[in-house]
C-alpha atoms as one frame of an Amber mdcrd trajectory, in Angstrom:
protein
   6.222  62.294  90.379   2.584  62.839  91.148  -0.437  61.308  89.345  -1.077
  64.371  87.338   2.392  64.435  85.861   2.043  60.714  84.854  -1.302  61.319
  83.128   0.243  64.260  81.106   3.111  62.021  80.015   0.728  59.268  79.034
  -1.336  61.631  76.853   1.716  63.000  75.156   2.801  59.440  74.398  -0.449
  58.892  72.617  -0.625  62.199  70.620   2.792  61.798  69.162   1.803  58.912
  66.790  -1.502  60.569  65.719   0.304  63.669  64.718   2.634  61.607  62.544
  -0.387  59.906  60.985  -2.118  63.117  60.138   0.974  64.484  58.527   1.258
  61.521  56.255  -2.489  61.803  55.364  -2.192  65.401  54.379   0.801  64.591
  52.233  -1.199  61.735  50.453  -4.181  64.048  49.896  -2.001  66.823  48.401
  -0.422  64.257  45.930  -3.950  63.155  44.898  -5.148  66.667  44.428  -2.110
  67.447  42.216  -2.765  64.468  40.063  -6.501  65.488  39.577  -5.359  68.903
  38.725  -3.024  67.599  36.148  -5.797  65.331  34.680  -8.278  68.247  34.566
  -5.666  70.324  32.885  -5.133  67.635  30.208  -8.964  67.310  29.727  -9.289
  71.110  29.297  -6.473  71.035  26.671  -8.174  68.100  24.830 -11.601  69.869
  24.951 -10.152  73.056  23.596  -8.373  71.156  20.847 -11.554  69.199  19.849
 -13.638  72.476  19.982 -11.021  74.065  17.589 -11.144  70.991  15.355 -15.032
  71.114  15.227 -14.945  74.794  14.329 -12.595  74.117  11.606 -14.811  71.208
  10.267 -17.868  73.362  10.465 -16.161  76.132   8.519 -15.215  73.651   5.882
 -18.640  71.842   5.624 -20.717  75.077   5.548 -19.682  75.954   1.910 -20.144
  72.338   0.715 -23.631  72.238   2.313 -24.496  75.415   0.438 -23.261  73.921
  -2.865 -25.169  70.678  -2.223 -28.389  72.672  -1.529 -28.048  74.594  -4.667
 -27.444  71.365  -6.609 -30.529  69.809  -5.063 -32.627  72.741  -6.030 -31.234
  72.520  -9.512 -31.926  68.811  -9.816 -35.546  69.328  -8.419 -36.141  72.028
 -11.063 -34.716  69.783 -13.863 -37.018  66.806 -12.541 -40.044  69.112 -12.621
 -39.102  70.148 -16.185 -38.691  66.679 -17.295 -41.896  65.499 -15.678 -43.726
  68.337 -17.479 -42.160  67.274 -20.717 -43.133  63.598 -20.243 -46.775  64.609
 -19.385 -46.862  66.880 -22.541 -45.408  63.968 -24.661 -48.040  61.529 -23.330
 -50.788  63.910 -24.138 -49.337  64.344 -27.701 -49.149  60.567 -28.102 -52.773
  60.200 -26.882 -53.793  62.709 -29.303 -51.933  61.107 -32.198 -53.523  57.734
 -31.276 -56.998  59.264 -31.315 -56.225  60.830 -34.760 -54.745  57.647 -36.148
 -56.719  54.706 -34.628 -55.719  51.133 -35.269 -57.644  49.274 -37.871 -60.716
  47.533 -36.490 -60.287  43.797 -36.189 -62.945  42.639 -38.666 -62.211  39.538
 -40.606 -64.394  38.877 -43.723 -64.763  35.145 -43.667 -67.353  32.448 -43.596
 -68.147  33.520 -39.982 -69.176  36.999 -41.019 -70.834  36.126 -44.367 -72.965
  33.306 -42.907 -71.221  30.434 -44.555 -70.524  26.928 -43.174 -68.846  28.428
 -40.035 -72.317  29.299 -38.539 -73.537  25.685 -38.147 -72.251  25.375 -34.535
 -74.634  24.157 -32.096 -76.908  26.960 -30.678 -75.146  29.622 -32.817 -77.883
  31.426 -34.869 -76.012  34.706 -35.340 -79.329  36.533 -35.564 -79.595  40.331
 -34.982 -80.366  41.012 -31.413 -83.509  42.910 -30.644 -82.852  45.574 -27.968
 -85.233  45.445 -24.975 -84.198  48.859 -23.780 -83.568  52.200 -25.467 -79.792
  52.064 -24.662 -77.939  53.381 -27.579 -74.595  54.403 -26.203 -70.996  53.295
 -27.005 -67.562  54.110 -25.500 -65.976  57.351 -26.646 -62.954  57.179 -24.273
 -61.667  55.970 -20.994 -61.773  59.264 -19.162 -59.892  58.660 -15.919 -58.397
  56.001 -13.620 -58.380  55.629  -9.858 -56.431  53.100  -7.967 -58.321  52.111
  -4.830 -55.831  49.738  -3.045 -54.109  46.400  -3.309 -56.021  43.397  -1.961
 -55.439  39.630  -2.611 -53.494  37.939  -5.297 -52.647  38.800  -8.912 -56.022
  37.375 -10.221 -59.520  38.192  -8.854 -62.724  40.081  -9.216 -64.258  43.052
  -7.555 -67.695  44.492  -8.438 -70.970  45.920  -7.376 -74.430  44.746  -7.994
 -75.968  46.994 -10.705 -79.448  46.026  -9.492 -78.643  45.932  -5.671 -77.485
  48.312  -3.002 -75.392  51.058  -4.543 -72.643  51.007  -1.877 -72.062  47.215
  -1.362 -68.794  45.821  -2.604 -68.166  42.245  -3.596 -64.609  40.795  -3.725
 -63.704  37.357  -5.110 -60.051  36.672  -4.766 -58.298  33.912  -6.880 -59.253
  31.732  -9.782 -60.271  28.713  -7.706 -61.779  29.660  -4.471 -65.088  29.286
  -2.517 -65.285  32.299  -0.324 -66.435  35.878  -1.256 -65.822  39.048   0.772
 -68.743  41.407   1.086 -68.107  45.032   2.163 -70.899  47.316   3.405 -69.467
  50.297   1.558 -66.410  51.391  -0.479 -64.775  53.171   2.423 -64.731  49.949
   4.423 -62.908  48.125   1.553 -60.259  50.896   1.335 -59.292  50.599   5.021
 -55.811  49.148   5.875 -57.403  46.183   7.648 -60.196  45.811   5.286 -60.808
  42.004   5.691 -61.978  42.621   9.255 -64.911  44.782   8.020 -66.092  42.243
   5.578 -68.630  39.444   5.910 -67.691  36.146   4.191 -69.951  34.135   1.964
 -69.034  30.641   1.192 -70.306  29.016  -1.924 -70.886  25.160  -2.032 -68.628
  24.759  -5.154 -65.413  26.549  -5.981 -65.591  28.975  -9.029 -63.275  28.702
 -11.998 -61.272  31.719 -13.326 -62.363  35.334 -12.777 -65.635  35.248 -14.792
 -67.882  35.642 -11.845 -70.834  38.177 -11.805 -73.088  39.617  -9.032 -76.420
  40.577 -10.503 -79.895  41.191  -8.895 -78.738  39.711  -5.524 -77.278  36.569
  -7.024 -73.785  35.349  -7.656 -73.420  33.753 -11.061 -70.354  31.749 -11.608
 -68.891  28.883 -13.700 -68.197  25.641 -11.752 -65.970  22.798 -13.029 -68.073
  19.584 -12.620 -66.326  16.304 -12.068 -64.507  15.582 -15.339 -64.896  19.180
 -16.502 -62.255  21.038 -18.504 -58.799  19.720 -17.580 -60.143  16.820 -15.619
 -61.031  14.279 -18.251 -64.319  12.206 -18.307 -67.649  12.655 -20.141 -67.873
  16.371 -19.074 -64.270  17.241 -19.880 -65.298  19.981 -22.403 -68.220  21.519
 -20.356 -68.740  23.909 -17.528 -71.710  24.272 -15.113 -73.231  27.601 -14.440
 -74.351  28.192 -10.873 -76.923  30.786  -9.650 -76.328  31.325  -6.010 -78.600
  33.425  -3.743 -76.252  35.717  -1.647 -78.896  36.496   0.982 -80.123  32.923
   1.628 -76.723  31.434   0.739 -78.384  28.602  -1.337 -78.018  27.479  -4.946
 -81.117  28.551  -6.742 -80.475  26.999 -10.118 -77.654  25.462 -12.240 -77.203
  24.576 -15.773 -74.545  23.093 -17.949 -73.477  25.706 -20.516 -74.512  24.652
 -23.951 -71.219  24.726 -25.770 -68.745  21.890 -26.205 -65.076  21.981 -26.402
 -64.725  25.127 -24.276 -61.353  26.838 -24.237 -60.226  30.076 -22.451 -61.556
  32.958 -24.478 -58.743  35.243 -23.640 -55.239  34.395 -24.827 -53.719  36.191
 -21.897 -55.977  34.919 -19.187 -55.719  31.122 -19.229 -57.858  30.271 -16.028
 -61.235  31.709 -17.287 -63.381  29.572 -19.533 -66.576  31.603 -19.294 -66.631
  35.329 -18.509 -70.211  36.496 -17.454 -71.028  40.203 -17.929 -73.913  42.515
 -17.276 -75.198  45.615 -19.036 -78.393  47.567 -19.532 -79.842  44.587 -21.558
 -79.251  41.965 -18.889 -76.862  38.941 -18.623 -74.156  37.851 -21.179 -71.437
  35.211 -21.427 -68.142  35.456 -23.351 -66.574  32.190 -24.246 -64.623  30.224
 -27.002 -64.607  26.685 -28.355 -62.232  24.419 -30.176 -64.562  24.590 -33.187
 -63.153  28.030 -33.812 -60.177  28.505 -31.609 -59.373  31.854 -33.172 -62.339
  33.962 -32.179 -64.514  34.827 -29.366 -68.256  33.838 -28.963 -70.952  35.787
 -27.218 -74.213  34.444 -25.707 -77.338  36.227 -24.217 -78.468  34.425 -21.012
 -81.786  34.518 -19.217 -80.857  35.491 -15.664 -83.925  33.802 -14.228 -83.357
  30.275 -15.764 -79.788  30.409 -17.035 -81.140  29.472 -20.523 -79.119  30.602
 -23.611 -81.414  32.921 -25.495 -79.013  33.708 -28.413 -75.503  33.097 -29.437
 -73.094  34.880 -31.902 -69.693  34.119 -33.493 -67.710  37.399 -33.296 -64.823
  38.509 -35.387 -62.842  39.382 -32.266 -59.545  37.358 -31.919 -58.584  35.411
 -28.879 -54.909  36.075 -29.378 -53.579  38.748 -26.939 -57.100  39.325 -25.462
 -57.156  39.763 -21.726 -60.651  40.735 -20.746 -63.985  41.907 -22.149 -67.204
  43.566 -21.120 -70.523  44.489 -22.634 -72.320  47.873 -22.893 -75.763  48.373
 -24.472 -75.477  45.067 -26.242 -71.970  45.677 -27.615 -69.010  43.454 -26.756
 -65.733  45.275 -26.114 -62.560  43.179 -26.052 -59.359  44.497 -24.269 -56.079
  43.475 -25.665 -52.559  43.625 -24.222 -49.050  42.132 -24.685 -46.879  39.776
 -22.741 -45.052  41.193 -20.762 -47.931  43.539 -20.110 -47.914  46.915 -21.579
 -50.748  49.587 -22.166 -53.995  47.887 -22.780 -56.411  48.886 -25.458 -59.930
  48.105 -26.819 -59.237  46.829 -30.270 -62.328  44.957 -31.177 -65.989  45.494
 -30.659 -69.128  43.501 -31.751 -72.616  44.984 -31.574 -75.174  42.197 -31.370
 -77.931  44.558 -32.533 -75.880  45.518 -35.702 -76.310  49.279 -34.861 -72.576
  50.062 -34.197 -70.409  49.308 -37.081 -66.763  48.612 -36.661 -65.829  51.849
 -38.562 -67.828  53.916 -36.021 -66.452  52.166 -32.971 -63.898  53.969 -30.885
 -60.738  51.957 -29.962 -59.365  53.880 -26.865 -56.431  53.100 -24.753 -56.491
  52.651 -21.047 -54.545  54.927 -18.803 -51.205  53.980 -17.407 -51.413  51.099
 -14.918 -49.555  48.369 -13.181 -49.846  45.285 -15.229 -52.669  43.089 -16.921
 -56.306  43.036 -16.291 -57.471  39.801 -14.564 -61.083  40.979 -14.897 -63.254
  43.976 -15.915 -66.838  44.558 -14.685 -69.083  47.182 -16.110 -71.652  48.805
 -13.879 -74.429  50.297 -15.925 -75.802  52.403 -13.148 -72.429  54.291 -12.686
 -70.948  53.866 -16.205 -67.805  52.792 -14.680 -65.505  49.723 -15.014 -64.237
  47.837 -11.940 -60.823  46.272 -12.851 -58.666  43.717 -11.039 -55.101  44.557
 -12.252 -52.338  42.377 -10.869 -53.697  42.589  -7.286 -54.716  46.261  -7.536
 -58.348  47.314  -7.592 -59.005  50.158 -10.133 -62.088  52.117 -11.255 -62.146
  53.338 -14.807 -64.672  56.216 -15.626 -66.117  56.064 -19.150 -67.157  58.739
 -21.479 -70.120  57.800 -23.728 -71.605  58.996 -27.047 -74.503  57.783 -29.230
 -73.739  54.757 -31.369 -74.792  56.710 -34.534 -72.331  59.479 -33.966 -69.180
  59.380 -35.883 -65.829  58.998 -34.061
């Protein structure tokens, strides 16, 4: 046997095992492909079954969706109808209220007739001589606009009736020492309003929500050491502070000339003196233990903080929440606890021109809660209200004091 024959036999001995391995590999691949085909067939069957179930579900849901859409439209129509009825009912109630006003809160007693009740210190109860020709009174609260919610439930926001027309002053809280000043109303209404504001810190914290910005000054009541609630010699007094907002200095201060001060508003326990400004100047609303049932009114000199005149008014403290002055007339706003719809139920004209019978007693529009403060702006004839943390603007409609209601 030659070399060539031996080589051929060697190659054949090698190829034999390889052919056997290839055969087994082919059989393995065939089995795997068959298994995959079986699984694909099962998946196809399941997909077909799921598609059929989905079609059946869709066919069942379409009629139900159509019914739900019809019911939604019916409910919307019914809600619109009910809303229209409620609005009409409110208009009718407002009309009935204007046609049947509440009796004016006038009590004929020694306080009105000039009897012994007028002997309090500094209370002369003389008729006020107007220094302007302002002769208007409120006819109704025409509209309400809620600007935003800023700060806590009690506070004050206002404009300076003698200062820049756009600048906004915000004093949050009943015992604080930092006021926010916004360049314009638009900056105040922004979501991050505090970033747009400058901060003015006063040397002594204010008490209550009776502060006032007038002629570039911040007027506020300070509790001196031993002031109301603190004991000591000055436990029944408060100190008025006149603070220059531009220079940030105290210009003047004076102890308010009334002893035994108590909160003038039965529903606002933190305020002891409520300062107000109108066309005539600076006023103060307060109450004392000498007559703990009624409010008192004082005319102040904005330059010296001296008390020029004082009056005992017939307006009750009970259920009072705030007050303001327009053309020398005090308007007191009353509410209930829990809070409901506020109403002006008592007015007192220091000049004697507006009689209680001619005074309108309007309701305020629907709102959130109770007024913590009200500030009248004589330049705009609007009220700036702090209502449970909401800042609100009320537009007022005026008429002559001599006109009948």
